PADRENMI-222092 format. One line per field, with one value per atom (N, C-alpha, C): residue number from 1; chain; atom name; x, y, z. Coordinates in steps of 0.02 Angstrom, whole numbers, plus 50000, padded with zeros to 5 digits. Last residue first. Layout:
N
n <- c(NUM	...)
chain <- c(A	...)
atom <- c(CA	...)
xx <- c(X	...)
yy <- c(Y	...)
zz <- c(Z	...)
//
This chain:
235
n <- c(235	235	235	234	234	234	233	233	233	232	232	232	231	231	231	230	230	230	229	229	229	228	228	228	227	227	227	226	226	226	225	225	225	224	224	224	223	223	223	222	222	222	221	221	221	220	220	220	219	219	219	218	218	218	217	217	217	216	216	216	215	215	215	214	214	214	213	213	213	212	212	212	211	211	211	210	210	210	209	209	209	208	208	208	207	207	207	206	206	206	205	205	205	204	204	204	203	203	203	202	202	202	201	201	201	200	200	200	199	199	199	198	198	198	197	197	197	196	196	196	195	195	195	194	194	194	193	193	193	192	192	192	191	191	191	190	190	190	189	189	189	188	188	188	187	187	187	186	186	186	185	185	185	184	184	184	183	183	183	182	182	182	181	181	181	180	180	180	179	179	179	178	178	178	177	177	177	176	176	176	175	175	175	174	174	174	173	173	173	172	172	172	171	171	171	170	170	170	169	169	169	168	168	168	167	167	167	166	166	166	165	165	165	164	164	164	163	163	163	162	162	162	161	161	161	160	160	160	159	159	159	158	158	158	157	157	157	156	156	156	155	155	155	154	154	154	153	153	153	152	152	152	151	151	151	150	150	150	149	149	149	148	148	148	147	147	147	146	146	146	145	145	145	144	144	144	143	143	143	142	142	142	141	141	141	140	140	140	139	139	139	138	138	138	137	137	137	136	136	136	135	135	135	134	134	134	133	133	133	132	132	132	131	131	131	130	130	130	129	129	129	128	128	128	127	127	127	126	126	126	125	125	125	124	124	124	123	123	123	122	122	122	121	121	121	120	120	120	119	119	119	118	118	118	117	117	117	116	116	116	115	115	115	114	114	114	113	113	113	112	112	112	111	111	111	110	110	110	109	109	109	108	108	108	107	107	107	106	106	106	105	105	105	104	104	104	103	103	103	102	102	102	101	101	101	100	100	100	99	99	99	98	98	98	97	97	97	96	96	96	95	95	95	94	94	94	93	93	93	92	92	92	91	91	91	90	90	90	89	89	89	88	88	88	87	87	87	86	86	86	85	85	85	84	84	84	83	83	83	82	82	82	81	81	81	80	80	80	79	79	79	78	78	78	77	77	77	76	76	76	75	75	75	74	74	74	73	73	73	72	72	72	71	71	71	70	70	70	69	69	69	68	68	68	67	67	67	66	66	66	65	65	65	64	64	64	63	63	63	62	62	62	61	61	61	60	60	60	59	59	59	58	58	58	57	57	57	56	56	56	55	55	55	54	54	54	53	53	53	52	52	52	51	51	51	50	50	50	49	49	49	48	48	48	47	47	47	46	46	46	45	45	45	44	44	44	43	43	43	42	42	42	41	41	41	40	40	40	39	39	39	38	38	38	37	37	37	36	36	36	35	35	35	34	34	34	33	33	33	32	32	32	31	31	31	30	30	30	29	29	29	28	28	28	27	27	27	26	26	26	25	25	25	24	24	24	23	23	23	22	22	22	21	21	21	20	20	20	19	19	19	18	18	18	17	17	17	16	16	16	15	15	15	14	14	14	13	13	13	12	12	12	11	11	11	10	10	10	9	9	9	8	8	8	7	7	7	6	6	6	5	5	5	4	4	4	3	3	3	2	2	2	1	1	1)
chain <- c(A	A	A	A	A	A	A	A	A	A	A	A	A	A	A	A	A	A	A	A	A	A	A	A	A	A	A	A	A	A	A	A	A	A	A	A	A	A	A	A	A	A	A	A	A	A	A	A	A	A	A	A	A	A	A	A	A	A	A	A	A	A	A	A	A	A	A	A	A	A	A	A	A	A	A	A	A	A	A	A	A	A	A	A	A	A	A	A	A	A	A	A	A	A	A	A	A	A	A	A	A	A	A	A	A	A	A	A	A	A	A	A	A	A	A	A	A	A	A	A	A	A	A	A	A	A	A	A	A	A	A	A	A	A	A	A	A	A	A	A	A	A	A	A	A	A	A	A	A	A	A	A	A	A	A	A	A	A	A	A	A	A	A	A	A	A	A	A	A	A	A	A	A	A	A	A	A	A	A	A	A	A	A	A	A	A	A	A	A	A	A	A	A	A	A	A	A	A	A	A	A	A	A	A	A	A	A	A	A	A	A	A	A	A	A	A	A	A	A	A	A	A	A	A	A	A	A	A	A	A	A	A	A	A	A	A	A	A	A	A	A	A	A	A	A	A	A	A	A	A	A	A	A	A	A	A	A	A	A	A	A	A	A	A	A	A	A	A	A	A	A	A	A	A	A	A	A	A	A	A	A	A	A	A	A	A	A	A	A	A	A	A	A	A	A	A	A	A	A	A	A	A	A	A	A	A	A	A	A	A	A	A	A	A	A	A	A	A	A	A	A	A	A	A	A	A	A	A	A	A	A	A	A	A	A	A	A	A	A	A	A	A	A	A	A	A	A	A	A	A	A	A	A	A	A	A	A	A	A	A	A	A	A	A	A	A	A	A	A	A	A	A	A	A	A	A	A	A	A	A	A	A	A	A	A	A	A	A	A	A	A	A	A	A	A	A	A	A	A	A	A	A	A	A	A	A	A	A	A	A	A	A	A	A	A	A	A	A	A	A	A	A	A	A	A	A	A	A	A	A	A	A	A	A	A	A	A	A	A	A	A	A	A	A	A	A	A	A	A	A	A	A	A	A	A	A	A	A	A	A	A	A	A	A	A	A	A	A	A	A	A	A	A	A	A	A	A	A	A	A	A	A	A	A	A	A	A	A	A	A	A	A	A	A	A	A	A	A	A	A	A	A	A	A	A	A	A	A	A	A	A	A	A	A	A	A	A	A	A	A	A	A	A	A	A	A	A	A	A	A	A	A	A	A	A	A	A	A	A	A	A	A	A	A	A	A	A	A	A	A	A	A	A	A	A	A	A	A	A	A	A	A	A	A	A	A	A	A	A	A	A	A	A	A	A	A	A	A	A	A	A	A	A	A	A	A	A	A	A	A	A	A	A	A	A	A	A	A	A	A	A	A	A	A	A	A	A	A	A	A	A	A	A	A	A	A	A	A	A	A	A	A	A	A	A	A	A	A	A	A	A	A	A	A	A	A	A	A	A	A	A	A	A	A	A	A	A	A	A	A	A	A	A	A	A	A	A	A	A	A	A	A	A	A	A	A	A	A	A	A	A	A	A	A	A	A	A	A	A	A	A	A	A	A	A	A	A	A	A	A	A	A	A	A	A	A	A	A	A	A	A	A	A	A	A)
atom <- c(N	CA	C	N	CA	C	N	CA	C	N	CA	C	N	CA	C	N	CA	C	N	CA	C	N	CA	C	N	CA	C	N	CA	C	N	CA	C	N	CA	C	N	CA	C	N	CA	C	N	CA	C	N	CA	C	N	CA	C	N	CA	C	N	CA	C	N	CA	C	N	CA	C	N	CA	C	N	CA	C	N	CA	C	N	CA	C	N	CA	C	N	CA	C	N	CA	C	N	CA	C	N	CA	C	N	CA	C	N	CA	C	N	CA	C	N	CA	C	N	CA	C	N	CA	C	N	CA	C	N	CA	C	N	CA	C	N	CA	C	N	CA	C	N	CA	C	N	CA	C	N	CA	C	N	CA	C	N	CA	C	N	CA	C	N	CA	C	N	CA	C	N	CA	C	N	CA	C	N	CA	C	N	CA	C	N	CA	C	N	CA	C	N	CA	C	N	CA	C	N	CA	C	N	CA	C	N	CA	C	N	CA	C	N	CA	C	N	CA	C	N	CA	C	N	CA	C	N	CA	C	N	CA	C	N	CA	C	N	CA	C	N	CA	C	N	CA	C	N	CA	C	N	CA	C	N	CA	C	N	CA	C	N	CA	C	N	CA	C	N	CA	C	N	CA	C	N	CA	C	N	CA	C	N	CA	C	N	CA	C	N	CA	C	N	CA	C	N	CA	C	N	CA	C	N	CA	C	N	CA	C	N	CA	C	N	CA	C	N	CA	C	N	CA	C	N	CA	C	N	CA	C	N	CA	C	N	CA	C	N	CA	C	N	CA	C	N	CA	C	N	CA	C	N	CA	C	N	CA	C	N	CA	C	N	CA	C	N	CA	C	N	CA	C	N	CA	C	N	CA	C	N	CA	C	N	CA	C	N	CA	C	N	CA	C	N	CA	C	N	CA	C	N	CA	C	N	CA	C	N	CA	C	N	CA	C	N	CA	C	N	CA	C	N	CA	C	N	CA	C	N	CA	C	N	CA	C	N	CA	C	N	CA	C	N	CA	C	N	CA	C	N	CA	C	N	CA	C	N	CA	C	N	CA	C	N	CA	C	N	CA	C	N	CA	C	N	CA	C	N	CA	C	N	CA	C	N	CA	C	N	CA	C	N	CA	C	N	CA	C	N	CA	C	N	CA	C	N	CA	C	N	CA	C	N	CA	C	N	CA	C	N	CA	C	N	CA	C	N	CA	C	N	CA	C	N	CA	C	N	CA	C	N	CA	C	N	CA	C	N	CA	C	N	CA	C	N	CA	C	N	CA	C	N	CA	C	N	CA	C	N	CA	C	N	CA	C	N	CA	C	N	CA	C	N	CA	C	N	CA	C	N	CA	C	N	CA	C	N	CA	C	N	CA	C	N	CA	C	N	CA	C	N	CA	C	N	CA	C	N	CA	C	N	CA	C	N	CA	C	N	CA	C	N	CA	C	N	CA	C	N	CA	C	N	CA	C	N	CA	C	N	CA	C	N	CA	C	N	CA	C	N	CA	C	N	CA	C	N	CA	C	N	CA	C	N	CA	C	N	CA	C	N	CA	C	N	CA	C	N	CA	C	N	CA	C	N	CA	C	N	CA	C	N	CA	C	N	CA	C	N	CA	C	N	CA	C	N	CA	C	N	CA	C	N	CA	C	N	CA	C	N	CA	C	N	CA	C	N	CA	C	N	CA	C	N	CA	C	N	CA	C	N	CA	C	N	CA	C	N	CA	C	N	CA	C	N	CA	C	N	CA	C	N	CA	C	N	CA	C	N	CA	C	N	CA	C	N	CA	C	N	CA	C	N	CA	C	N	CA	C	N	CA	C	N	CA	C	N	CA	C	N	CA	C	N	CA	C	N	CA	C)
xx <- c(49661	49726	49735	49585	49579	49647	49508	49570	49556	49414	49396	49455	49466	49431	49409	49516	49561	49526	49460	49423	49466	49551	49497	49461	49635	49665	49611	49545	49573	49607	49523	49468	49492	49650	49626	49569	49692	49705	49675	49669	49624	49635	49773	49712	49665	49928	49874	49812	50037	50011	49955	50147	50117	50092	50107	50141	50107	50033	50098	50132	49920	49911	49977	49974	49943	49936	50013	50065	50037	49889	49937	49992	49834	49801	49849	49917	49919	49887	49879	49947	49953	49744	49760	49829	49761	49725	49740	49830	49861	49827	49736	49797	49832	49638	49621	49684	49711	49679	49665	49749	49799	49771	49622	49666	49719	49578	49541	49583	49672	49671	49635	49634	49701	49703	49509	49513	49581	49543	49508	49511	49709	49638	49606	49818	49802	49728	49874	49875	49867	49861	49914	49919	49753	49816	49873	49654	49679	49746	49636	49657	49685	49586	49652	49679	49461	49509	49580	49402	49410	49462	49400	49439	49452	49413	49376	49423	49506	49492	49453	49546	49475	49458	49670	49649	49576	49676	49701	49675	49615	49593	49618	49666	49596	49574	49798	49753	49680	49846	49851	49801	49822	49789	49790	49906	49834	49796	50030	50006	49930	50041	50040	50010	50042	49990	49984	50158	50091	50034	50262	50245	50176	50221	50247	50221	50226	50199	50234	50269	50313	50287	50168	50223	50273	50086	50066	50124	50151	50151	50134	50124	50193	50199	49986	50020	50094	49957	49935	49975	50095	50032	50018	50211	50164	50098	50274	50308	50260	50242	50197	50222	50341	50272	50228	50449	50450	50379	50414	50418	50416	50425	50359	50358	50562	50517	50448	50606	50625	50578	50556	50531	50546	50631	50558	50528	50764	50742	50666	50797	50773	50744	50940	50880	50862	50982	51000	50937	50917	50985	51005	50755	50796	50865	50708	50715	50760	50678	50748	50760	50540	50578	50649	50490	50480	50518	50567	50556	50550	50554	50545	50529	50669	50600	50600	50801	50774	50706	50899	50882	50854	50920	50892	50868	50893	50914	50885	50856	50905	50934	50766	50824	50878	50674	50709	50771	50627	50667	50703	50559	50612	50657	50463	50515	50574	50387	50422	50477	50337	50380	50420	50261	50315	50364	50167	50214	50273	50100	50134	50185	50047	50094	50133	49961	50018	50070	49872	49907	49968	49821	49866	49901	49744	49798	49847	49650	49696	49756	49582	49617	49669	49530	49574	49614	49446	49507	49554	49367	49381	49447	49373	49308	49314	49489	49471	49403	49470	49476	49455	49553	49494	49506	49722	49667	49608	49816	49817	49756	49798	49800	49790	49810	49744	49741	49947	49900	49831	50000	50013	49965	49950	49935	49944	50010	49937	49918	50144	50120	50044	50140	50160	50137	50105	50057	50076	50225	50160	50110	50321	50326	50259	50277	50278	50281	50297	50230	50226	50433	50390	50318	50479	50497	50450	50422	50405	50419	50485	50413	50390	50619	50599	50523	50602	50626	50608	50559	50514	50536	50564	50606	50563	50499	50529	50570	50431	50502	50536	50299	50333	50409	50267	50269	50299	50272	50317	50322	50169	50237	50288	50060	50068	50141	50081	50086	50094	50062	50125	50133	49928	49981	50048	49864	49858	49912	49899	49919	49917	49839	49911	49935	49702	49733	49808	49662	49620	49657	49761	49742	49703	49758	49817	49801	49631	49645	49706	49650	49603	49614	49739	49760	49715	49652	49709	49737	49567	49540	49596	49654	49623	49595	49680	49733	49705	49592	49579	49632	49600	49641	49631	49538	49515	49553	49591	49611	49591	49521	49593	49618	49392	49406	49480	49414	49390	49405	49452	49500	49479	49333	49392	49444	49257	49239	49297	49324	49319	49302	49305	49373	49371	49156	49191	49261	49113	49135	49175	49099	49039	49055	49220	49207	49143	49201	49254	49233	49098	49097	49144	49154	49087	49092	49292	49256	49189	49373	49344	49304	49446	49452	49426	49441	49381	49386	49501	49496	49437	49580	49519	49519	49753	49698	49639	49803	49800	49744	49801	49832	49833	49742	49707	49736	49749	49771	49737	49782	49757	49775	49823	49860	49838	49806	49802	49840	49825	49757	49749	49989	49938	49869	50047	50044	49988	50119	50064	50067	50265	50230	50177	50234	50273	50231	50175	50169	50215	50179	50187	50184	50174	50118	50123	50287	50234	50174	50365	50371	50319	50265	50309	50310	50273	50236	50283	50251	50299	50261	50205	50187	50241	50223	50273	50256	50115	50146	50196	50077	50037	50071	50197	50175	50135	50230	50192	50163	50208	50243	50199	50115	50129	50166	50108	50105	50132	50022	50061	50058	50042	50000	50044)
yy <- c(49353	49347	49279	49304	49322	49316	49310	49317	49339	49287	49270	49276	49304	49362	49349	49184	49227	49288	49044	49104	49152	48942	48952	49018	48958	48957	48969	48944	49010	49013	48808	48852	48922	48761	48747	48794	48779	48834	48822	48662	48718	48777	48579	48572	48630	48670	48631	48630	48668	48695	48652	48718	48665	48695	48839	48823	48765	48872	48842	48817	48930	48872	48835	49038	48984	48921	49116	49090	49032	49145	49106	49077	49218	49155	49112	49328	49283	49216	49387	49363	49314	49419	49377	49346	49503	49440	49392	49608	49572	49505	49654	49623	49582	49701	49652	49615	49794	49737	49682	49885	49851	49788	49928	49893	49854	49992	49934	49893	50096	50046	49983	50167	50138	50083	50211	50166	50130	50299	50237	50186	50363	50366	50299	50373	50353	50365	50369	50430	50414	50267	50260	50320	50316	50296	50296	50339	50394	50377	50211	50264	50323	50150	50130	50183	50213	50224	50205	50162	50234	50250	50026	50050	50125	50005	50009	50033	49893	49959	49955	49775	49787	49857	49725	49780	49800	49618	49609	49662	49668	49605	49592	49801	49781	49721	49804	49853	49832	49697	49694	49742	49742	49681	49678	49856	49863	49802	49793	49842	49851	49712	49682	49730	49813	49762	49730	49888	49920	49869	49783	49815	49848	49634	49702	49738	49482	49526	49593	49417	49415	49457	49420	49467	49467	49315	49383	49432	49208	49213	49284	49242	49233	49237	49241	49305	49300	49104	49149	49213	49000	49035	49081	48935	48909	48947	49011	48999	48976	49055	49074	49054	49013	48991	49001	49080	49007	48980	49212	49188	49112	49220	49228	49201	49202	49153	49158	49317	49252	49198	49416	49412	49344	49389	49384	49377	49409	49344	49337	49484	49496	49431	49502	49463	49477	49671	49606	49569	49779	49761	49692	49783	49773	49749	49784	49847	49839	49680	49692	49754	49672	49610	49622	49799	49768	49703	49927	49857	49820	50088	50047	49975	50132	50120	50075	50253	50186	50178	50344	50331	50260	50350	50408	50393	50253	50240	50294	50308	50253	50241	50406	50425	50371	50329	50383	50403	50248	50218	50271	50343	50301	50273	50388	50435	50397	50271	50296	50345	50264	50211	50235	50381	50372	50319	50355	50409	50403	50248	50238	50292	50311	50254	50244	50405	50428	50373	50315	50364	50389	50252	50214	50259	50359	50329	50292	50381	50435	50406	50260	50278	50333	50272	50217	50233	50389	50385	50331	50493	50421	50407	50624	50593	50517	50669	50652	50618	50803	50732	50716	50960	50920	50847	50992	50995	50952	50979	51039	51046	50859	50919	50982	50770	50777	50839	50778	50803	50815	50717	50788	50818	50586	50624	50699	50552	50554	50597	50552	50600	50607	50444	50510	50565	50343	50365	50430	50337	50350	50377	50304	50368	50387	50175	50226	50296	50116	50117	50171	50130	50167	50169	50042	50113	50155	49921	49948	50023	49907	49913	49941	49893	49952	49962	49768	49827	49892	49682	49697	49758	49699	49702	49724	49719	49654	49650	49836	49839	49771	49803	49853	49848	49715	49689	49740	49803	49745	49717	49890	49915	49858	49802	49835	49858	49771	49718	49747	49900	49865	49812	49926	49970	49934	49823	49827	49870	49853	49790	49792	49981	49972	49908	49999	50001	49985	49983	49959	49952	50041	49972	49942	50170	50129	50055	50209	50208	50164	50205	50159	50154	50311	50244	50192	50414	50399	50330	50409	50395	50379	50447	50381	50361	50579	50531	50459	50701	50639	50587	50819	50812	50748	50829	50876	50867	50724	50791	50844	50622	50627	50696	50646	50654	50661	50617	50684	50696	50484	50533	50604	50428	50424	50476	50453	50485	50484	50372	50444	50482	50247	50274	50349	50238	50237	50266	50131	50199	50198	49998	50035	50108	49949	49949	49985	50017	50000	50007	50067	49997	49983	50213	50187	50119	50196	50228	50193	50130	50193	50229	50058	50063	50131	50037	50060	50062	49892	49964	49979	49747	49778	49852	49727	49729	49765	49634	49696	49694	49524	49517	49581	49561	49513	49511	49663	49675	49628	49553	49613	49615	49432	49491	49555	49294	49338	49402	49217	49220	49264	49167	49174	49171	49252	49196	49208	49416	49370	49312	49478	49458	49407	49562	49523	49503	49734	49662	49625	49889	49849	49775	49950	49965	49924	49929	49879	49892	50039	49987	49933	50184	50129	50078	50350	50290	50231	50498	50444	50380	50657	50594	50542	50808	50758	50692	50883	50898	50845	50850	50822	50833	50809	50857	50822	50700	50754	50802	50558	50599	50655	50407	50476	50511	50249	50290	50359	50116	50177	50210	49940	50000	50063)
zz <- c(48918	48949	48981	48759	48829	48860	48602	48640	48712	48509	48578	48624	48386	48415	48487	48342	48380	48410	48314	48329	48372	48290	48242	48252	48397	48331	48277	48499	48487	48419	48495	48477	48464	48537	48470	48449	48664	48619	48549	48732	48746	48700	48707	48666	48675	48712	48741	48698	48566	48628	48654	48434	48475	48540	48309	48371	48407	48200	48188	48251	48251	48207	48197	48318	48356	48314	48210	48256	48297	48155	48116	48160	48260	48240	48199	48260	48317	48300	48141	48148	48205	48176	48119	48125	48286	48293	48236	48223	48278	48289	48131	48106	48161	48224	48173	48149	48301	48333	48282	48200	48240	48272	48158	48111	48148	48273	48249	48199	48277	48331	48307	48164	48167	48220	48206	48149	48148	48309	48325	48268	48295	48277	48293	48441	48373	48359	48568	48529	48455	48655	48605	48559	48733	48765	48714	48636	48677	48708	48586	48541	48579	48700	48675	48628	48706	48759	48738	48589	48598	48651	48618	48561	48568	48799	48736	48681	48902	48876	48811	48967	48956	48931	48990	49032	49020	48901	48969	49015	48783	48812	48883	48755	48741	48783	48793	48822	48812	48712	48785	48817	48581	48606	48682	48580	48570	48596	48599	48648	48642	48484	48550	48601	48386	48386	48455	48420	48421	48423	48409	48472	48471	48319	48320	48381	48420	48368	48369	48529	48471	48413	48619	48629	48572	48584	48565	48571	48644	48572	48549	48776	48756	48680	48777	48780	48763	48771	48717	48718	48824	48832	48773	48836	48786	48788	48936	48872	48817	49061	49006	48937	49146	49159	49099	49088	49091	49101	49110	49041	49039	49247	49216	49146	49258	49289	49258	49192	49166	49193	49276	49208	49177	49391	49393	49323	49341	49367	49368	49186	49253	49281	49081	49101	49173	49034	49062	49083	48969	48952	48976	48902	48961	48942	48771	48806	48867	48689	48702	48742	48681	48686	48708	48664	48729	48737	48594	48580	48646	48529	48588	48567	48402	48423	48485	48409	48397	48427	48522	48453	48448	48662	48627	48556	48785	48717	48673	48907	48907	48837	48871	48912	48909	48803	48767	48806	48905	48852	48811	48985	49014	48960	48896	48919	48949	48887	48828	48846	49019	48993	48932	49024	49072	49047	48926	48916	48963	48991	48927	48914	49105	49112	49047	49046	49086	49093	48987	48946	48982	49098	49054	49004	49150	49189	49144	49048	49068	49105	49054	48993	49008	49187	49168	49106	49190	49229	49203	49098	49092	49126	49145	49133	49130	49277	49207	49203	49393	49381	49310	49359	49375	49359	49419	49370	49394	49520	49478	49433	49584	49625	49583	49481	49512	49556	49457	49407	49436	49570	49558	49507	49551	49612	49601	49429	49435	49495	49463	49413	49418	49551	49576	49528	49464	49514	49547	49386	49356	49406	49480	49447	49415	49512	49564	49533	49386	49417	49470	49371	49326	49352	49471	49472	49430	49426	49492	49494	49301	49304	49371	49339	49300	49305	49404	49441	49405	49303	49359	49398	49133	49193	49251	49015	49026	49088	48976	48992	48996	48944	48904	48914	49043	48975	48927	49150	49149	49079	49120	49116	49116	49142	49078	49068	49277	49226	49156	49336	49343	49288	49301	49276	49279	49372	49300	49269	49505	49475	49399	49527	49530	49495	49535	49469	49468	49670	49615	49550	49747	49760	49702	49695	49685	49696	49739	49667	49653	49877	49846	49771	49891	49910	49878	49856	49813	49827	49966	49899	49850	50068	50070	50001	50041	50030	50028	49976	50013	49996	49902	49962	50001	49784	49835	49901	49715	49695	49744	49778	49787	49769	49729	49801	49814	49594	49614	49688	49603	49578	49598	49647	49691	49669	49533	49596	49645	49441	49428	49492	49493	49493	49481	49595	49531	49539	49724	49709	49645	49734	49719	49703	49775	49704	49686	49928	49880	49808	50011	49989	49930	50018	50006	49973	50135	50081	50071	50222	50245	50193	50090	50162	50184	49952	49986	50061	49862	49874	49919	49919	49894	49911	49877	49925	49897	49732	49769	49820	49652	49717	49758	49532	49574	49645	49428	49496	49546	49287	49317	49390	49242	49219	49252	49256	49313	49298	49145	49170	49231	49190	49138	49169	49339	49292	49242	49355	49367	49319	49430	49370	49386	49589	49541	49482	49608	49620	49573	49701	49641	49660	49821	49775	49711	49887	49898	49854	49871	49820	49829	49915	49930	49873	49884	49865	49872	49962	49955	49942	49895	49926	49914	49900	49883	49918	49938	49874	49853	50064	50010	49943	50186	50136	50082	50264	50295	50243	50154	50202	50228	50136	50118	50174	50053	50113	50096	49969	49970	50038	50000	50000	50000)
//
């Protein structure tokens, strides 16, 4: 859980706000504590309302936002970086930016899309600083193998997402945001700064390419239906 110092302007967000890589089928914030300590029955309170309260000075509401969305942000950044330590640092940096933004401006209308937009920009800035020239490549972004990432890769070697990660980065990112995080096409377009039509093309081509990879790859019998119907992609 996050904790805060005496000043609201510089909250201290602990590393406990991040989680290790989740096994296949647990890509979201399953291991985070339920949001809503001292709030209106947790999930009954929308993220937008929690953001509004956090911007008005309610630290408890911001804590609930981290509990609700921290796991999803961490897993998204882990798949962007391939390194759990970088993902933890970037998750903390993301939520620090969120906290400061909520202080300065009104709460966003669509909090989740806004949050992942900040997370994506934070990751891209991280890679620009580390490698000024060249396109972000989530397969090779990390300089050295990370034990947590290696362990996760071993567990997921034959999984759908392991194959999906071999796609072009924009296709993989669009698929991840759509099916692992549950964002709409419009929200993905906002996060990736693309037109909705472009996002639909990425999703369509990503599913097609993934279907071909699934057809060529040995795997459990449970993947056979996905080979025939890639539109049913799930984490």
